[in-house]
N, C-alpha and C positions, 0 to 999 in steps of 0.2 A: 278821790279816785282819779287816776290818770285817764286822759281821753282814750288812750290805746286799750284800756281795760273795759271800756263801755261796750255793751253788746245789745243787739236789737231784741226787743221783747217779742217773742213769737205770737203773742196774743194780738199784737198790733198789725200783723200782716194778714191781709185778705186777698185772695186770688179771685179775680172776676172775669178773666178771659184766658182759657188754656190754649196755647198755641201748638201747632203741629211742629214736631222736631224735624227740621229739614236741614241736612248738611251740618248737623251738630248745633243748630241754632234753634232754640225753643220758642222764643218770643211770646211768652205768656205775659199777662199784665197783672200787676199787683198794686194794692194800695198799702201804705204803711203810715200809721198814725201813732206818733210818739208824744206822750204827755210829759215825759221826763227829759228828753234830749233835744238839742237844737241841731240844725243841719250841719253846722261846722263840726260838731262832735261826732257825726256819723261818717265823716269823710276819711276813714282810714280802713285799711285792708281787712282788719279783724272784726269790724263792727257787725257784719252780716253772718258771722260764723254760727250763731244760734239758729238761723233759719236756712242754712245751706241745703238741707234736705228738701226744702220747698221751692228753691229757686234754681234756675239753670242759666248757662251762658246764653246771652241774647235777650233775656227777660228785661222788661221795663218795670220800674217801681216808681209810683207817684208817692211822694213823701209829704206829709204835713207834720211839722215839728211842734215843740212845746210853745213856741212864739207865734204859731199859726202861719209861719212862712212855709213856702212850698217849693218843691223841686222835682224834677224827673231825672232818674238815673238809668243807665243801661249797664247790665252786668256783662263785662267783657271777658272775664275768666274766673274760674273757681278752682282752687286747689284744696280738695277735701282732706288730703293728708295734713297739710299745714293749717287747715281751717281758716283760710284767707280767700279773699276774692278781690278782683279788680273791677273797677267800674268807671264809666264816663258820665260826667254831669251834662245832661242834655239841655236842660232849661232850669232856671231858678227865678222864682217870683217872690220878692220880698217887700212888696208894697201892700199897704192896707188902705182900704177906702174908709173915710170917716164921714158919717152921715152929717149933713149940715142942717141948720135949723130951718132954712128956707131953700126950696129947690130940691134937686135930685143929685145923687152921687152914684158912682159905679162901684161894684165890688166883685172880686173873683171868688167863686164858691167851689171850684174844683169840678172835675168831670162828672162826678156823681151828684153834685149839688146844683147843677144848672149852668155851669160855665160862668161867663160874665153876666152880671145882672145889674139892673138899675134899681136903686132903693130910694125911698122918700126920706124926708127929714127925721122920721122916727125909726128908720132902719128896716121898714117893711118892704119886701120885694114887690115891685110893681111890674117889672118885665124881666124875664130871664131867658136863657137859652142862646145868648149871643156867643158865638164861637171865638170871636176876636175882640180885643179891647177896643179897636176902632169902631166896630159895630155897636158896642155898648155905649161908647161916647157919643155916637150919632143919635142913638135912641134917647140918651140923657139930654142932649142939646135940644132935640125936638120937644121933649116933655117940658123942659125949662122954658122954651120959647112959647109954647102953647099956654102954659100956666101964667106967663107974664102978660100975654095978650088978653087973657080972660079977666 
């Protein structure tokens, strides 16, 4: 199947914040979780045609793809007649934390999963809720230094 023939699965889209429609800009927030497609496959005008009734111009969609890579897109325009939409890639996160046998690592868990977190060598979350990678790295460094001192 050609990439241009792929479409979003409506079951993967969930809306968690409905925005007010001001000056034609809705700004609702959605999550989209795809078990079958990767982000690069989603980056064409026709991909979102199956969910066009659920999205509006200005909406933000947080995407987690089949490889667990993540990105945030903004819907710039929708042409319901042509069943196409334009969007801008706002942010892309394609790094994955790997738990180490000794010490702590950091991991991105998304806005619903606790943002950035610190995990131990077995992958168990020991601290979460860090809004930035730098905050999580600081927390990890503090935990690593206190465990070395003990």
